[in-house]
N, CA, C and O atoms as a GROMACS GRO file, in nm:
protein
  400
    1MET      N    1  -2.968  -3.124   1.563
    1MET     CA    2  -2.992  -2.977   1.557
    1MET      C    3  -2.809  -2.915   1.562
    1MET      O    4  -2.784  -2.832   1.649
    2GLY      N    5  -2.728  -2.947   1.494
    2GLY     CA    6  -2.600  -2.878   1.510
    2GLY      C    7  -2.588  -2.772   1.471
    2GLY      O    8  -2.670  -2.731   1.388
    3PHE      N    9  -2.484  -2.690   1.516
    3PHE     CA   10  -2.476  -2.585   1.478
    3PHE      C   11  -2.357  -2.614   1.332
    3PHE      O   12  -2.246  -2.667   1.332
    4GLY      N   13  -2.415  -2.571   1.251
    4GLY     CA   14  -2.314  -2.592   1.085
    4GLY      C   15  -2.370  -2.720   1.031
    4GLY      O   16  -2.302  -2.775   0.944
    5ARG      N   17  -2.490  -2.782   1.071
    5ARG     CA   18  -2.493  -2.913   0.976
    5ARG      C   19  -2.412  -2.983   1.025
    5ARG      O   20  -2.354  -3.036   0.930
    6GLY      N   21  -2.348  -3.035   1.162
    6GLY     CA   22  -2.246  -3.094   1.205
    6GLY      C   23  -2.108  -3.072   1.188
    6GLY      O   24  -2.017  -3.154   1.201
    7LEU      N   25  -2.101  -2.922   1.150
    7LEU     CA   26  -1.953  -2.886   1.106
    7LEU      C   27  -1.861  -2.869   1.240
    7LEU      O   28  -1.742  -2.901   1.247
    8VAL      N   29  -1.932  -2.816   1.337
    8VAL     CA   30  -1.908  -2.788   1.474
    8VAL      C   31  -2.004  -2.860   1.584
    8VAL      O   32  -2.127  -2.861   1.585
    9ASP      N   33  -1.923  -2.912   1.668
    9ASP     CA   34  -2.000  -2.981   1.765
    9ASP      C   35  -2.061  -2.913   1.816
    9ASP      O   36  -2.003  -2.809   1.848
   10GLU      N   37  -2.233  -2.928   1.862
   10GLU     CA   38  -2.288  -2.827   1.903
   10GLU      C   39  -2.251  -2.795   2.098
   10GLU      O   40  -2.282  -2.697   2.165
   11ARG      N   41  -2.192  -2.896   2.129
   11ARG     CA   42  -2.141  -2.850   2.275
   11ARG      C   43  -2.061  -2.735   2.294
   11ARG      O   44  -2.050  -2.669   2.398
   12GLU      N   45  -1.986  -2.710   2.149
   12GLU     CA   46  -1.902  -2.624   2.163
   12GLU      C   47  -1.962  -2.430   2.098
   12GLU      O   48  -1.896  -2.329   2.075
   13VAL      N   49  -2.085  -2.455   2.091
   13VAL     CA   50  -2.145  -2.339   2.031
   13VAL      C   51  -2.164  -2.243   2.084
   13VAL      O   52  -2.216  -2.151   2.020
   14GLY      N   53  -2.127  -2.224   2.242
   14GLY     CA   54  -2.154  -2.152   2.363
   14GLY      C   55  -2.265  -2.076   2.413
   14GLY      O   56  -2.343  -2.170   2.426
   15PRO      N   57  -2.316  -1.996   2.443
   15PRO     CA   58  -2.404  -1.932   2.548
   15PRO      C   59  -2.546  -1.992   2.492
   15PRO      O   60  -2.625  -2.016   2.582
   16LEU      N   61  -2.601  -2.026   2.336
   16LEU     CA   62  -2.650  -2.034   2.271
   16LEU      C   63  -2.702  -2.235   2.272
   16LEU      O   64  -2.805  -2.302   2.272
   17GLY      N   65  -2.600  -2.249   2.271
   17GLY     CA   66  -2.551  -2.444   2.270
   17GLY      C   67  -2.593  -2.491   2.403
   17GLY      O   68  -2.634  -2.604   2.430
   18GLN      N   69  -2.575  -2.366   2.506
   18GLN     CA   70  -2.596  -2.436   2.642
   18GLN      C   71  -2.684  -2.341   2.723
   18GLN      O   72  -2.655  -2.330   2.842
   19ALA      N   73  -2.784  -2.275   2.679
   19ALA     CA   74  -2.868  -2.212   2.704
   19ALA      C   75  -2.925  -2.243   2.836
   19ALA      O   76  -2.950  -2.149   2.911
   20SER      N   77  -2.956  -2.403   2.885
   20SER     CA   78  -3.024  -2.382   3.035
   20SER      C   79  -2.919  -2.362   3.140
   20SER      O   80  -2.948  -2.308   3.247
   21GLN      N   81  -2.792  -2.405   3.110
   21GLN     CA   82  -2.684  -2.366   3.214
   21GLN      C   83  -2.636  -2.244   3.233
   21GLN      O   84  -2.588  -2.217   3.343
   22ASP      N   85  -2.639  -2.148   3.130
   22ASP     CA   86  -2.633  -1.992   3.125
   22ASP      C   87  -2.744  -1.932   3.195
   22ASP      O   88  -2.730  -1.839   3.274
   23GLN      N   89  -2.873  -1.995   3.162
   23GLN     CA   90  -3.006  -1.926   3.261
   23GLN      C   91  -2.972  -1.951   3.376
   23GLN      O   92  -2.948  -1.853   3.446
   24ARG      N   93  -2.962  -2.055   3.422
   24ARG     CA   94  -2.888  -2.113   3.574
   24ARG      C   95  -2.774  -1.978   3.619
   24ARG      O   96  -2.806  -1.882   3.688
   25GLN      N   97  -2.670  -1.997   3.574
   25GLN     CA   98  -2.553  -1.899   3.601
   25GLN      C   99  -2.626  -1.753   3.618
   25GLN      O  100  -2.626  -1.692   3.725
   26LEU      N  101  -2.685  -1.705   3.499
   26LEU     CA  102  -2.708  -1.555   3.512
   26LEU      C  103  -2.847  -1.531   3.537
   26LEU      O  104  -2.910  -1.438   3.487
   27HIS      N  105  -2.902  -1.636   3.630
   27HIS     CA  106  -3.026  -1.657   3.700
   27HIS      C  107  -3.130  -1.556   3.619
   27HIS      O  108  -3.174  -1.455   3.673
   28LEU      N  109  -3.168  -1.601   3.469
   28LEU     CA  110  -3.269  -1.585   3.370
   28LEU      C  111  -3.406  -1.629   3.400
   28LEU      O  112  -3.509  -1.586   3.349
   29GLY      N  113  -3.390  -1.736   3.505
   29GLY     CA  114  -3.488  -1.801   3.566
   29GLY      C  115  -3.513  -1.949   3.510
   29GLY      O  116  -3.486  -1.978   3.393
   30GLU      N  117  -3.568  -2.046   3.608
   30GLU     CA  118  -3.557  -2.179   3.514
   30GLU      C  119  -3.708  -2.157   3.449
   30GLU      O  120  -3.806  -2.096   3.491
   31PRO      N  121  -3.677  -2.248   3.305
   31PRO     CA  122  -3.785  -2.293   3.246
   31PRO      C  123  -3.903  -2.340   3.319
   31PRO      O  124  -3.862  -2.423   3.399
   32GLU      N  125  -4.027  -2.327   3.330
   32GLU     CA  126  -4.144  -2.387   3.379
   32GLU      C  127  -4.123  -2.494   3.277
   32GLU      O  128  -4.090  -2.470   3.160
   33PRO      N  129  -4.152  -2.665   3.348
   33PRO     CA  130  -4.150  -2.776   3.311
   33PRO      C  131  -4.252  -2.795   3.182
   33PRO      O  132  -4.200  -2.853   3.085
   34ASP      N  133  -4.375  -2.758   3.169
   34ASP     CA  134  -4.442  -2.741   3.055
   34ASP      C  135  -4.460  -2.617   2.955
   34ASP      O  136  -4.549  -2.588   2.875
   35ALA      N  137  -4.353  -2.561   2.988
   35ALA     CA  138  -4.337  -2.376   2.915
   35ALA      C  139  -4.253  -2.469   2.800
   35ALA      O  140  -4.184  -2.570   2.811
   36PRO      N  141  -4.291  -2.385   2.689
   36PRO     CA  142  -4.194  -2.415   2.577
   36PRO      C  143  -4.057  -2.347   2.576
   36PRO      O  144  -4.019  -2.245   2.634
   37ALA      N  145  -3.989  -2.435   2.491
   37ALA     CA  146  -3.826  -2.384   2.498
   37ALA      C  147  -3.858  -2.236   2.445
   37ALA      O  148  -3.950  -2.189   2.378
   38ARG      N  149  -3.714  -2.171   2.516
   38ARG     CA  150  -3.699  -2.024   2.432
   38ARG      C  151  -3.625  -2.054   2.327
   38ARG      O  152  -3.538  -2.142   2.321
   39THR      N  153  -3.670  -1.959   2.220
   39THR     CA  154  -3.570  -1.946   2.090
   39THR      C  155  -3.445  -1.863   2.145
   39THR      O  156  -3.440  -1.800   2.251
   40ALA      N  157  -3.364  -1.876   2.066
   40ALA     CA  158  -3.198  -1.820   2.058
   40ALA      C  159  -3.246  -1.654   2.087
   40ALA      O  160  -3.208  -1.579   2.177
   41THR      N  161  -3.356  -1.626   1.961
   41THR     CA  162  -3.362  -1.475   2.017
   41THR      C  163  -3.432  -1.439   2.135
   41THR      O  164  -3.404  -1.327   2.179
   42GLU      N  165  -3.515  -1.505   2.195
   42GLU     CA  166  -3.542  -1.474   2.323
   42GLU      C  167  -3.485  -1.485   2.442
   42GLU      O  168  -3.517  -1.427   2.546
   43LEU      N  169  -3.379  -1.577   2.420
   43LEU     CA  170  -3.262  -1.593   2.530
   43LEU      C  171  -3.181  -1.498   2.518
   43LEU      O  172  -3.138  -1.453   2.624
   44SER      N  173  -3.139  -1.442   2.407
   44SER     CA  174  -3.038  -1.349   2.368
   44SER      C  175  -3.120  -1.238   2.436
   44SER      O  176  -3.077  -1.193   2.542
   45ARG      N  177  -3.209  -1.200   2.397
   45ARG     CA  178  -3.303  -1.079   2.502
   45ARG      C  179  -3.297  -1.087   2.597
   45ARG      O  180  -3.251  -0.988   2.654
   46ASP      N  181  -3.335  -1.196   2.675
   46ASP     CA  182  -3.339  -1.166   2.835
   46ASP      C  183  -3.186  -1.185   2.895
   46ASP      O  184  -3.159  -1.126   3.000
   47ALA      N  185  -3.101  -1.256   2.839
   47ALA     CA  186  -2.980  -1.260   2.894
   47ALA      C  187  -2.930  -1.134   2.846
   47ALA      O  188  -2.828  -1.095   2.903
   48GLY      N  189  -2.979  -1.056   2.747
   48GLY     CA  190  -2.860  -0.877   2.719
   48GLY      C  191  -2.969  -0.815   2.849
   48GLY      O  192  -2.912  -0.731   2.920
   49ALA      N  193  -3.077  -0.836   2.879
   49ALA     CA  194  -3.113  -0.776   3.013
   49ALA      C  195  -3.038  -0.748   3.107
   49ALA      O  196  -3.012  -0.635   3.150
   50VAL      N  197  -2.998  -0.854   3.147
   50VAL     CA  198  -2.890  -0.904   3.274
   50VAL      C  199  -2.764  -0.859   3.227
   50VAL      O  200  -2.688  -0.804   3.307
   51LEU      N  201  -2.732  -0.873   3.113
   51LEU     CA  202  -2.616  -0.846   3.069
   51LEU      C  203  -2.615  -0.729   2.958
   51LEU      O  204  -2.591  -0.764   2.842
   52PRO      N  205  -2.639  -0.602   2.983
   52PRO     CA  206  -2.675  -0.518   2.850
   52PRO      C  207  -2.507  -0.504   2.826
   52PRO      O  208  -2.497  -0.544   2.710
   53GLY      N  209  -2.390  -0.475   2.865
   53GLY     CA  210  -2.279  -0.436   2.792
   53GLY      C  211  -2.262  -0.560   2.715
   53GLY      O  212  -2.147  -0.565   2.671
   54LEU      N  213  -2.354  -0.691   2.673
   54LEU     CA  214  -2.295  -0.795   2.587
   54LEU      C  215  -2.424  -0.824   2.504
   54LEU      O  216  -2.450  -0.925   2.439
   55ALA      N  217  -2.504  -0.702   2.522
   55ALA     CA  218  -2.648  -0.735   2.470
   55ALA      C  219  -2.630  -0.730   2.301
   55ALA      O  220  -2.694  -0.808   2.230
   56ALA      N  221  -2.568  -0.663   2.263
   56ALA     CA  222  -2.533  -0.645   2.133
   56ALA      C  223  -2.492  -0.765   2.076
   56ALA      O  224  -2.565  -0.825   1.998
   57GLU      N  225  -2.396  -0.799   2.104
   57GLU     CA  226  -2.329  -0.923   2.083
   57GLU      C  227  -2.436  -1.050   2.109
   57GLU      O  228  -2.461  -1.134   2.022
   58LEU      N  229  -2.488  -1.048   2.231
   58LEU     CA  230  -2.582  -1.207   2.221
   58LEU      C  231  -2.695  -1.176   2.126
   58LEU      O  232  -2.760  -1.280   2.113
   59SER      N  233  -2.761  -1.051   2.035
   59SER     CA  234  -2.832  -1.062   1.975
   59SER      C  235  -2.784  -1.090   1.807
   59SER      O  236  -2.864  -1.102   1.714
   60ARG      N  237  -2.653  -1.095   1.798
   60ARG     CA  238  -2.563  -1.114   1.688
   60ARG      C  239  -2.565  -1.249   1.688
   60ARG      O  240  -2.621  -1.302   1.592
   61ALA      N  241  -2.518  -1.317   1.772
   61ALA     CA  242  -2.498  -1.495   1.826
   61ALA      C  243  -2.611  -1.548   1.773
   61ALA      O  244  -2.606  -1.629   1.680
   62ALA      N  245  -2.740  -1.502   1.836
   62ALA     CA  246  -2.867  -1.539   1.816
   62ALA      C  247  -2.898  -1.530   1.664
   62ALA      O  248  -2.932  -1.633   1.605
   63GLU      N  249  -2.888  -1.418   1.601
   63GLU     CA  250  -2.899  -1.430   1.425
   63GLU      C  251  -2.804  -1.497   1.361
   63GLU      O  252  -2.825  -1.501   1.240
   64ILE      N  253  -2.686  -1.565   1.406
   64ILE     CA  254  -2.567  -1.653   1.318
   64ILE      C  255  -2.655  -1.780   1.385
   64ILE      O  256  -2.649  -1.882   1.316
   65PHE      N  257  -2.711  -1.789   1.470
   65PHE     CA  258  -2.749  -1.930   1.550
   65PHE      C  259  -2.899  -1.947   1.432
   65PHE      O  260  -2.920  -2.058   1.382
   66ASN      N  261  -2.957  -1.872   1.412
   66ASN     CA  262  -3.093  -1.911   1.327
   66ASN      C  263  -3.060  -1.883   1.202
   66ASN      O  264  -3.144  -1.925   1.122
   67ASP      N  265  -2.950  -1.814   1.144
   67ASP     CA  266  -2.945  -1.816   0.995
   67ASP      C  267  -2.893  -1.961   0.965
   67ASP      O  268  -2.961  -2.032   0.890
   68VAL      N  269  -2.763  -2.016   1.027
   68VAL     CA  270  -2.720  -2.146   1.016
   68VAL      C  271  -2.862  -2.256   1.024
   68VAL      O  272  -2.894  -2.323   0.926
   69ASN      N  273  -2.940  -2.261   1.159
   69ASN     CA  274  -3.022  -2.357   1.202
   69ASN      C  275  -3.134  -2.358   1.136
   69ASN      O  276  -3.176  -2.472   1.113
   70TYR      N  277  -3.203  -2.265   1.094
   70TYR     CA  278  -3.346  -2.247   1.019
   70TYR      C  279  -3.339  -2.173   0.879
   70TYR      O  280  -3.417  -2.206   0.790
   71GLY      N  281  -3.242  -2.071   0.859
   71GLY     CA  282  -3.237  -2.005   0.722
   71GLY      C  283  -3.129  -2.100   0.638
   71GLY      O  284  -3.100  -2.061   0.525
   72GLU      N  285  -3.072  -2.218   0.687
   72GLU     CA  286  -2.990  -2.309   0.593
   72GLU      C  287  -2.916  -2.229   0.541
   72GLU      O  288  -2.925  -2.244   0.419
   73LEU      N  289  -2.815  -2.118   0.577
   73LEU     CA  290  -2.713  -2.035   0.538
   73LEU      C  291  -2.558  -2.138   0.603
   73LEU      O  292  -2.556  -2.197   0.711
   74PRO      N  293  -2.462  -2.134   0.519
   74PRO     CA  294  -2.338  -2.220   0.575
   74PRO      C  295  -2.300  -2.164   0.671
   74PRO      O  296  -2.286  -2.042   0.668
   75ALA      N  297  -2.269  -2.248   0.802
   75ALA     CA  298  -2.160  -2.205   0.911
   75ALA      C  299  -2.057  -2.141   0.864
   75ALA      O  300  -2.030  -2.173   0.748
   76THR      N  301  -1.984  -2.057   0.915
   76THR     CA  302  -1.844  -2.005   0.896
   76THR      C  303  -1.777  -1.997   1.017
   76THR      O  304  -1.826  -1.995   1.130
   77ALA      N  305  -1.612  -1.991   0.971
   77ALA     CA  306  -1.507  -1.983   1.078
   77ALA      C  307  -1.545  -1.856   1.149
   77ALA      O  308  -1.510  -1.844   1.266
   78ASP      N  309  -1.623  -1.748   1.081
   78ASP     CA  310  -1.639  -1.586   1.174
   78ASP      C  311  -1.742  -1.645   1.244
   78ASP      O  312  -1.738  -1.677   1.364
   79GLY      N  313  -1.810  -1.657   1.188
   79GLY     CA  314  -1.956  -1.731   1.318
   79GLY      C  315  -1.914  -1.757   1.418
   79GLY      O  316  -1.928  -1.689   1.519
   80TYR      N  317  -1.843  -1.882   1.407
   80TYR     CA  318  -1.820  -1.962   1.495
   80TYR      C  319  -1.713  -1.899   1.598
   80TYR      O  320  -1.724  -1.922   1.718
   81ARG      N  321  -1.638  -1.841   1.562
   81ARG     CA  322  -1.556  -1.735   1.624
   81ARG      C  323  -1.630  -1.617   1.708
   81ARG      O  324  -1.583  -1.580   1.816
   82ILE      N  325  -1.731  -1.567   1.661
   82ILE     CA  326  -1.808  -1.466   1.738
   82ILE      C  327  -1.875  -1.523   1.836
   82ILE      O  328  -1.892  -1.464   1.943
   83ILE      N  329  -1.927  -1.658   1.812
   83ILE     CA  330  -2.029  -1.687   1.921
   83ILE      C  331  -1.872  -1.814   2.022
   83ILE      O  332  -1.888  -1.882   2.123
   84ALA      N  333  -1.808  -1.806   1.980
   84ALA     CA  334  -1.681  -1.875   2.065
   84ALA      C  335  -1.633  -1.758   2.164
   84ALA      O  336  -1.632  -1.755   2.288
   85GLU      N  337  -1.602  -1.684   2.090
   85GLU     CA  338  -1.560  -1.515   2.188
   85GLU      C  339  -1.669  -1.464   2.290
   85GLU      O  340  -1.650  -1.423   2.405
   86LEU      N  341  -1.790  -1.477   2.222
   86LEU     CA  342  -1.911  -1.423   2.328
   86LEU      C  343  -1.932  -1.534   2.458
   86LEU      O  344  -1.970  -1.513   2.573
   87ASP      N  345  -1.898  -1.647   2.398
   87ASP     CA  346  -1.893  -1.772   2.509
   87ASP      C  347  -1.774  -1.702   2.634
   87ASP      O  348  -1.805  -1.673   2.750
   88ASP      N  349  -1.669  -1.690   2.585
   88ASP     CA  350  -1.582  -1.686   2.697
   88ASP      C  351  -1.615  -1.549   2.793
   88ASP      O  352  -1.584  -1.524   2.909
   89GLN      N  353  -1.690  -1.471   2.693
   89GLN     CA  354  -1.735  -1.333   2.798
   89GLN      C  355  -1.865  -1.362   2.864
   89GLN      O  356  -1.896  -1.291   2.960
   90VAL      N  357  -1.935  -1.447   2.827
   90VAL     CA  358  -2.063  -1.463   2.896
   90VAL      C  359  -1.989  -1.561   3.043
   90VAL      O  360  -1.998  -1.519   3.158
   91HIS      N  361  -1.916  -1.697   3.004
   91HIS     CA  362  -1.861  -1.746   3.137
   91HIS      C  363  -1.803  -1.642   3.220
   91HIS      O  364  -1.806  -1.658   3.342
   92GLY      N  365  -1.741  -1.520   3.161
   92GLY     CA  366  -1.666  -1.453   3.229
   92GLY      C  367  -1.749  -1.354   3.327
   92GLY      O  368  -1.706  -1.303   3.430
   93ALA      N  369  -1.866  -1.341   3.278
   93ALA     CA  370  -1.960  -1.239   3.350
   93ALA      C  371  -2.061  -1.314   3.444
   93ALA      O  372  -2.116  -1.252   3.534
   94ALA      N  373  -2.090  -1.468   3.420
   94ALA     CA  374  -2.110  -1.562   3.513
   94ALA      C  375  -2.035  -1.562   3.648
   94ALA      O  376  -2.065  -1.526   3.762
   95GLN      N  377  -1.949  -1.604   3.603
   95GLN     CA  378  -1.837  -1.618   3.699
   95GLN      C  379  -1.812  -1.482   3.806
   95GLN      O  380  -1.816  -1.489   3.929
   96ARG      N  381  -1.791  -1.388   3.743
   96ARG     CA  382  -1.765  -1.242   3.822
   96ARG      C  383  -1.945  -1.206   3.912
   96ARG      O  384  -1.957  -1.142   4.016
   97ARG      N  385  -2.042  -1.258   3.846
   97ARG     CA  386  -2.149  -1.224   3.951
   97ARG      C  387  -2.173  -1.370   4.035
   97ARG      O  388  -2.250  -1.364   4.132
   98HIS      N  389  -2.130  -1.457   4.013
   98HIS     CA  390  -2.164  -1.571   4.124
   98HIS      C  391  -2.012  -1.669   4.115
   98HIS      O  392  -1.995  -1.764   4.039
   99PRO      N  393  -1.896  -1.607   4.232
   99PRO     CA  394  -1.800  -1.672   4.179
   99PRO      C  395  -1.809  -1.812   4.292
   99PRO      O  396  -1.735  -1.814   4.391
  100TRP      N  397  -1.877  -1.890   4.273
  100TRP     CA  398  -1.868  -1.982   4.360
  100TRP      C  399  -1.808  -2.128   4.288
  100TRP      O  400  -1.792  -2.229   4.357
   0.00000   0.00000   0.00000
């Protein structure tokens, strides 16, 4: 399941590619061990509730992720840029909320 079918390293796709780490940092709750994983859309909705100033950007990133991974659209440099910039914004927000 790589972003862009191997064109981009999935460790670099930002908040959607590192969902469990972001969940902990943003206190979105740990998934139950037997619960199904969250979709990108569900994660963006939950993260948007915690970071309302980034809700639209999180939703857009989920759309990009879904389009590439499930809609079989090609990954683009613009899509990557959007997600990478959002990663920086989410990381900064998590650091401000919990600067440990």
